[in-house]
NUDOSE-128797 format. One record per residue (C-alpha): residue in three letters; x, y, z. Coordinates in steps of 0.25 Angstrom, whole numbers, padded with zeros to 4 digits, always signed. Each point is the difference from the previous one (the first is absolute). Layout:
! NUDOSE-128797
ALAXYZ;...
***
This chain:
! NUDOSE-128797
MET+0403-0009+0230;ARG-0012-0009-0002;ILE-0012+0006+0006;CYS-0015-0004+0002;VAL-0009+0010+0003;ALA-0013-0005+0007;TYR-0013+0007+0001;ASP-0014-0005-0001;CYS-0003+0014-0007;LEU+0006+0005-0013;TYR-0002+0014-0004;PRO-0008+0007-0009;TYR-0009-0013+0002;THR-0004+0004+0015;VAL+0005+0014+0004;GLY+0005+0005+0014;GLY+0013+0003+0007;ALA+0007-0014+0001;GLU-0004-0003-0014;ALA+0008+0010-0006;TRP+0012-0001+0010;TYR+0001-0015-0005;ARG+0000+0004-0015;ALA+0010+0010+0002;VAL+0008-0009+0008;ALA+0000-0010-0011;GLU+0002+0008-0011;ARG+0012+0009+0006;LEU+0007-0013+0004;ALA-0002-0005-0015;ALA+0006+0014-0005;ALA+0012-0003+0009;GLY+0003-0013-0007;HIS-0006-0009+0010;ASP-0007-0013-0004;VAL-0016+0003+0004;THR-0011-0010+0001;TYR-0012+0007+0006;ILE-0011-0011+0006;THR-0013+0005+0003;LEU-0016-0006-0002;ARG-0004+0002-0014;GLN-0009+0013-0002;TRP+0001+0002-0015;PRO-0008-0007-0010;TYR+0006-0013-0005;ASP+0002+0006-0015;HIS+0009+0010+0005;GLU+0013+0001+0008;PRO+0004+0012+0010;ASP+0011+0009-0005;LEU+0012+0002+0012;PRO+0011+0004-0010;GLY+0011-0011+0002;VAL-0008-0008+0011;ARG-0005-0014-0001;VAL-0015+0000+0005;VAL-0003-0012+0007;ALA-0015-0003+0003;VAL+0002-0011+0011;ALA-0017-0001+0002;PRO-0012+0002-0008;ARG-0009+0013+0000;MET-0007+0003+0012;SER-0008+0010+0005;LEU+0009+0005+0012;TYR-0011+0008+0008;THR-0015-0003+0007;GLU-0011+0010-0003;SER+0003+0009+0013;GLY+0015+0002-0005;ARG+0007-0011+0009;ARG+0011-0009-0004;LYS-0005-0014-0004;ILE+0007-0011+0007;LEU+0000-0010-0012;PRO+0009+0008-0010;PRO+0011+0000+0010;LEU+0001-0014+0002;VAL-0002-0003-0015;PHE+0013+0011-0002;GLY+0008-0006+0012;LEU-0001-0015-0005;GLY+0003+0006-0016;ALA+0012+0007+0007;LEU+0006-0013+0008;LYS-0001-0007-0014;HIS+0006+0010-0008;LEU+0012+0002+0012;LEU+0003-0016+0002;PHE-0001-0003-0016;GLY+0001+0012-0008;PRO+0014+0007-0003;ARG+0011+0002+0011;TYR-0001+0014+0005;ASP+0011+0009+0007;VAL-0012+0007+0007;VAL-0014-0001+0003;HIS-0007+0015+0003;MET-0013-0001+0006;ALA-0010+0007+0006;SER-0005-0004+0014;PHE-0015-0001-0005;PRO-0006-0010-0004;TYR+0008-0006+0012;PHE+0000-0014-0006;SER+0009+0002-0010;VAL+0010+0004+0010;LEU-0003-0013+0006;ALA+0003-0007-0014;ALA+0014+0007-0001;ALA+0003-0003+0015;LEU-0002-0016-0004;ALA+0007+0001-0014;ARG+0013+0009+0005;PRO+0007-0011+0006;LEU-0001-0008-0012;ARG+0003+0010-0012;ARG+0010+0010+0010;PHE-0006+0013-0003;ARG+0002+0012+0006;LEU-0015+0005+0005;VAL-0005+0015+0001;ILE-0012+0004+0005;ASP-0009+0012-0001;TRP-0008+0004+0013;HIS-0009+0011-0006;GLU-0009-0003+0013;VAL-0001-0007+0012;TRP-0014-0002+0005;THR-0002+0000+0017;ARG-0008-0012+0006;GLU-0011+0009+0001;TYR-0001+0004-0015;TRP+0001-0015-0003;ASP-0012-0003+0008;GLU-0008+0012-0006;TYR+0004-0004-0013;LEU-0002-0015-0001;GLY-0009-0001+0013;PRO+0002-0015+0007;LEU+0009-0003-0012;GLY+0010+0014+0005;ARG+0008-0009+0010;VAL+0004-0008-0011;GLY+0004+0010-0008;TRP+0009+0006+0009;ALA+0006-0013+0004;VAL+0004-0001-0014;GLN+0006+0014-0001;THR+0007-0003+0012;LEU+0006-0014-0006;CYS+0004+0009-0012;ALA+0007+0011+0008;ARG+0009-0011+0008;VAL+0004-0005-0014;ALA+0015+0003-0003;HIS+0002+0010-0009;ARG+0004+0015-0004;ALA-0013+0009+0004;PHE-0004+0012-0008;CYS-0011+0011+0006;PHE-0005+0013-0005;SER-0003+0008+0014;ARG+0005-0001+0014;LEU-0014-0004+0003;HIS+0001-0015-0006;ALA+0014-0001+0002;GLN-0001-0001+0016;ARG-0012-0008-0001;LEU+0009-0009-0009;ARG+0009-0002+0011;ASP-0011+0000+0010;GLU-0006-0012-0007;GLY+0014-0008+0003;PHE+0009+0004-0012;ARG+0014+0001+0004;GLY+0009+0002-0012;GLU+0001+0013-0006;VAL-0010+0010-0004;THR+0002+0010-0010;ILE-0010+0012-0002;LEU-0001+0003-0015;GLU-0007+0014+0000;GLY+0000+0002-0015;GLN-0012-0006-0009;TYR-0002+0012-0009;VAL+0003-0004-0014;PRO+0005+0015-0006;GLN-0009+0003-0014;SER-0003+0012-0010;HIS-0010+0010+0009;PRO-0003+0013+0001;PRO+0007+0010+0008;PRO-0008+0007+0011;GLN-0010+0010-0006;PRO+0000+0015+0004;PRO-0011+0004+0010;VAL-0009+0005-0010;ARG-0002-0015-0006;ILE-0002-0007+0013;GLN-0016-0004+0002;PRO-0007-0003+0011;LEU+0001-0014-0001;ALA+0002-0013+0008;VAL+0006-0014-0006;PHE+0000-0012+0005;ALA+0005-0013-0009;GLY+0000-0014+0006;ARG-0006-0012+0001;HIS-0015+0001+0004;ILE+0002-0010+0012;PRO-0004+0001+0015;GLU+0014+0002+0003;LYS+0001+0013-0006;ARG-0013+0006+0005;THR-0003+0006-0015;PRO-0015+0005+0005;ALA+0008+0008+0011;VAL+0003+0010-0011;VAL-0014+0002-0004;THR-0004+0002+0014;ALA+0012+0010+0002;VAL-0004+0008-0012;LYS-0014+0003+0004;ALA+0006+0002+0013;ALA+0008+0011-0006;LEU-0009+0007-0011;PRO-0007+0010+0011;ASN+0015+0005+0001;TRP+0003-0002-0014;PRO-0012+0001-0009;ASP+0008+0001-0013;LEU+0009-0015+0004;ARG+0000-0011-0009;CYS+0005-0015+0001;VAL+0003-0010-0009;ILE+0002-0015+0005;TYR+0008-0009-0008;GLY+0000-0016+0000;ASP-0009-0011+0000;GLY-0004-0012+0010;PRO-0010-0005+0008;GLU-0003+0012+0007;ARG-0003+0009-0013;ASP-0015-0002+0000;GLN+0000+0003+0014;VAL+0007+0013-0004;GLU-0009+0003-0011;ARG-0014-0002+0008;LEU+0007+0009+0011;VAL+0004+0012-0011;ALA-0015-0001-0005;GLU-0006-0001+0015;LEU+0008+0013+0004;GLY-0004+0007-0012;LEU+0014+0002-0004;ALA-0002-0005-0014;GLY+0005+0014-0005;VAL+0012+0000+0010;VAL+0007-0014+0001;ARG+0003-0008-0014;VAL+0003-0016+0002;PRO+0007-0003-0014;GLY+0006-0012+0002;PHE+0015-0003-0002;ALA+0007+0010-0007;ALA+0014+0000-0008;SER+0012+0005+0007;GLU+0001+0012-0009;GLU-0016+0003+0004;LEU+0003-0002+0015;GLN+0013+0009+0000;GLU-0007+0011-0007;ALA-0013-0001+0009;LEU+0011-0001+0013;SER+0009+0011-0006;ARG-0013+0012+0000;ALA-0006-0006+0012;THR+0000+0008+0014;CYS+0002-0013+0006;MET+0000-0017+0000;VAL-0008-0006+0010;LEU+0003-0013+0005;PRO-0009-0005+0012;SER+0006-0014+0000;ARG+0000-0007+0015;ARG+0010-0010-0006;GLU+0012+0003-0010;GLY+0015-0007+0000;TYR+0005+0012-0007;GLY-0009+0010-0007;ARG+0007+0004-0013;ILE-0011+0009-0004;VAL+0006+0011+0010;ILE+0013+0001-0009;GLU-0007-0001-0013;ALA-0008+0013+0006;ALA+0010+0006+0005;ALA+0008-0002-0013;VAL-0008+0009-0006;GLY+0000+0011+0013;THR-0014-0005+0006;PRO-0001-0003+0014;SER-0006-0012+0006;VAL-0011-0002+0010;VAL+0001-0014+0007;VAL-0006-0006+0012;ALA+0006-0003+0014;ASP-0002-0015+0002;PRO+0009-0011+0006;ASP+0000-0007-0012;ASN+0003+0010-0010;ALA+0015+0002-0003;ALA-0004+0010-0011;THR+0002+0011+0012;GLU+0015-0003+0000;LEU+0000+0007-0014;ILE-0006+0013+0007;LYS+0007+0011+0006;GLU-0011+0007+0006;GLY-0003+0015-0006;VAL+0013-0002-0009;ASN-0006-0011-0011;GLY-0014-0002+0005;VAL-0009-0002+0012;ILE-0004-0011+0010;ALA-0014+0000+0003;ALA-0004-0007+0013;SER-0011-0009-0005;ALA-0007-0003-0012;GLU-0012+0006+0007;PRO-0005+0010-0011;TYR+0002+0012+0008;ASP+0013-0004+0003;VAL+0005-0002-0014;ALA-0008+0010-0004;ALA+0009+0010+0010;ALA+0013-0005-0005;MET-0004+0003-0015;LEU-0004+0014+0003;ARG+0013+0002+0008;VAL+0007-0005-0013;ARG-0009+0012-0008;ASP+0002+0010+0009;ALA+0016-0003+0000;GLY+0000+0004-0015;GLN+0012+0002-0008;PRO+0010+0000+0012;LEU-0004-0014+0003;ARG+0001-0005-0015;ASP+0013+0006+0000;SER+0006-0007+0012;THR-0006-0013-0006;ALA+0007+0002-0012;ALA+0013+0002+0007;TRP-0003-0012+0008;PHE+0001-0009-0012;GLU+0011+0006-0007;GLN+0008-0003+0014;ASN-0005-0013+0001;VAL-0002-0007-0013;ARG+0013-0006-0001;ARG-0003-0007+0014;LEU-0015-0004-0004;SER+0004-0004-0015;VAL-0002-0016-0004;GLU+0015+0002-0004;THR+0005+0002+0013;SER-0008-0011+0006;LEU+0006-0010-0012;GLU+0012+0004+0003;HIS-0001-0006+0014;VAL-0008-0012-0005;THR+0012-0004-0010;GLY+0010+0002+0010;SER-0007-0010+0009;TYR+0001-0009-0011;ALA+0015-0001+0000;
***
């Protein structure tokens, strides 16, 4: 089949769960013998071409900064990408299937306009569906516009995929009346170290992700500070980068944690997996997650996770309390610290049950299983 994958970001030029998902989708479809085109914003230098084996990468819009200094998505790049996608879908190659992310929404509207003329099957992944209240918080007075555009896209005829029960229900609540399939797998099996014996486990907490307001990265620092009186040898590594990294580094200095918390930036997957394999816990205090793949990556090396209860946090669906991690009551320092201490006190039995949970669920949670559902929907 001739398949177009559409997303305005491309891994590894931008890093995130959705970026990794669409790269995996494109590469595996190409490996299966399909004719695959990936349309995106240009993120690579003009003297360089991205390397996706078997995939034709087309930049339908120029390089643009996607985020404001505060870490919010800018409005102009989605508009430009939507126009570029519309031109490509109307006047570019014909496709049997167009597979895209719901966000940025203007590309969905472009596909809806082009489909009656080009007659392709439209498949949309809804990584997240935001509430009206969250739109107002995110965009202020323009929030009602964002929410209206999201609602309009939800009512476009398409085959829908979600990655959590939370967002599948929200999509239905927005007025979607088609078939919704929940894809539980985004884990990409890699060569990773096995869970370590107790003697190798260190008093270490690990965070990995973009330093943006939704991730609440500073909450990791304050939680470590709160835990230290009961866990004096605790150390922490905060991987990743983003607009809040300077704030995180200042907080480390202000709280006198320079010898306790490291903030090294982004790390290669091998380094991250090695750190996770010797950590006591992975800490993810996000208020908003569409999935939470890092929970599975931590479980793959037997490391329990600490996540935070929040109405917008779908990562809690990956936690079986006391089996592969703990859900903190809030992102307040003492709540997260208490959850971290619970993981420490549970010791090796919790690591063993985390490793067992991963082995029991890895097939269900793997990207290959999700892709079987996706390619089946193309027929």
